[in-house]
N, C-alpha and C positions, 0 to 999 in steps of 0.2 A: 504494500500500500504506500503510495507516495506521501511524503511528509510535506504538506502544503499549509499547515497551520503553525502559528507561532504562539508561544506561551512565555510570559515574563513573570518572574517571581522576585520578591525582595528578601534577601537574606544578609546576615552579617558577613563581614570579610572573613572571620574565623570559620563560620559554617561553610563558606565557599571553598576555603583552603582544605577543610576536612573532606568535602565532597570531591574536590579535585584529586586528592591523594587516594581516596577510595576508588575513584574511577581509574586512576593510573594502575592500581593494584589488580584491577580486573581486565585491563587492556581495552577498556571502552572509553569513548569520548564522554565528557561531562554530561552532555545532553542525553546520550544513550543510557548512561549509568542512572541518571535521575528517572528517566522514563521506565527502564526495566525495574528499578527498585520500587517505584510507585505502583507499578502494575503487578508486583509480587512475583516477577520472573526470577528464576534461579540465576544467581550471580556467581561465577567461578573465579575465585581469587588465585592469583599467581603466588607461588611460594617464593620467599626471599632466598638468597644464597645461604644465609644462616639457617633457615628452616630446612632447606634441602640437606645441608650438612648434618644437622641434628637428626633428621629422618634417617639418613644413611648410617649414622653412628648407632642409633637405637636399634635399627634393623640388624646391624652387625652384632650388637650385644645379645639380642634375642636369639639369633642363630647360634652364637657361642654357648649360651646357656642350654639350648636344646642339644647341641652336639656334645657338650660336656656331660649332660645328664645321661646320654647314651653310653658314655664311657664308665660311669659309676656302676660298681658291681651291685648285684641284686641284694647283697647283704646290707647295703646302706639305702634302703628303700625310702626312708624319710628325707634324706638329703637329696636323693634323686628327684623325688616329687617336688621338693622345694625349688629345685632348679627349673623344672618344667613349669611350675606355677609362675615363677618369675618371668620366664620366657613368654608365657601366655599373657601375663599382665602387661608386659612391654608392648606386645602386639595389639592388645586391646586399646591401650592408650594411643598408639599410632593410628589405629583405625578411627578412633573418635576425633582426634585432632586433625589428621591429614586427609582422611577419606570421607568423613561424614560431615 
């Protein structure tokens, strides 16, 4: 549908800067960001370099806990289960923060 209508709003300069930053984080123009947000459309945010680094690090930790648990003998069942639980917990947090 062609965009042939114009809408003007009054906001503070602080609010405008906040909206511009949020639009930048989604890869949208300010106009499209405001439109999508106001219509309740899903906005996908880009991860920062720091968030990507943290995601990779935590994924690595979860993998190490799982692999280490597989090396623990059956005689140390409680320790093995604790390691597997820790791995699952890390993955759960990653899913909530980065995928959900």
